[in-house]
C-alpha angles and dihedrals in degrees: 000000000000122000139169098251104080120236099357134085122266095250090051089046093054089050091049091050092047090052092047093050093045089059091043096052100069091055096051110094108145090039090065093054103049129093102258121219114166113209116230118238121260095023099108129259102280120083127187127210110207123204134174112250106241117253125233123239115273099232100158112098115238115247119232111270093357119116111222119229117272118261114247107241117189144152131239124215124220107191128201132184121218120228130194124240133179149131141196144207132210121240114189125201092244091058092045093048103037111021114107093215124076091250097169092052091045093050089053090052094048091045089057091052091047091051092048093049088050094054093044095051092044088053094045092049089056094048102048087057089074119121100222104097139169120188121213087225134355128015103277142037092253089067102045115119102134125100124241112283139171093270090062091049096046092049089050091049092047090054093050093048093046088055092050092249111172125223119254111259102171139028137193107283122239093251122102091247127083098259134125140230125209120245134184106276114264145130113260129221122194122197145155119280089246088072096054094097092054091051090052090051094058118105115263094019111165117193120218089248088070095045093103109186094357112120114238119228095222141325090277095062108113100183147284137280115199105312097343125091117205128218121184129199131173089223096074099082127191130244102259121235096345099117137077125295107312096208111174098311109056126069112250131179092215101021095247111079125025121257109240121221125201117225112193115211109191141185125204117295092007090137142014135228118208126190130172106256106234127209118282090260094053088058101215144325103319109065120194119206120194125186113187119217112249100061112110116225138165106291092017101057093161095052091239097145136058134163146211114216146162137196138179142177109226148147140161131214138191106244098185118017091193090062095056117065120187113210112198113209143157127240122237118249089211109040097185 
């Protein structure tokens, strides 16, 4: 019986994939917040999101007996192109037979984490390219040396609301299937963990420990300020040494210019996440492949080598730039 998992049975393959995805899920932050649209197999590599163009208000009174002109209704396309990512690790028969640690199992765990980090960083790279920017101080990235503050947040929220951005009311659930779970309506901000202390210092900060019955988005959520919920991840790195003079207060890689951190404030459906929808047996976008040592093949006639691997087709795309605001801020040297 053939399967998609390499040299292991289907039941073992499904277990390996479940384990890989279990270790991937806690790392995925942005992936939970996007508008998911899996792309069917064998339909090419370009996918298009289609959205109706908003209609303006009809403010001209209708004249008696005169039919007004028809309103021009149309759609707008937002294309995205899938790219393939993947990696593999070698597992020899000596390690599999003699090593005291469960190497194969640990490889599967680490492959899941590697796949998740890859997806997160690809998504983050797409989102920080948006053009809607607010600086903590000054008028350009080269001058930024001030930490996140309530002014930056309120300017971002004002921009989202002015563009009719809707609060996020659901996120991707923690299951391995593409399903959602409801959350309390709010805008969401995603930042690096170096910014957490600045978030906690803002007025009206509420930590997740005091949420009560409010459903948390994920384990990385740190709390909320007014109508924005904050999620922090160590993956969302700063641009090193591109800000203003660091002095003694701003974090700097070299000690001269401040590192500048992006904080992404987002409304609902501001960006999309697209994965190639695999076959039912493959179970989703990230596909693990395990080849056990011991199977002879050309170039490995003694069956001395095996491997643990993963691959995926994936991309992300900004769907509405006005619903995604990038705050550029510095991090405090002393977070007390």
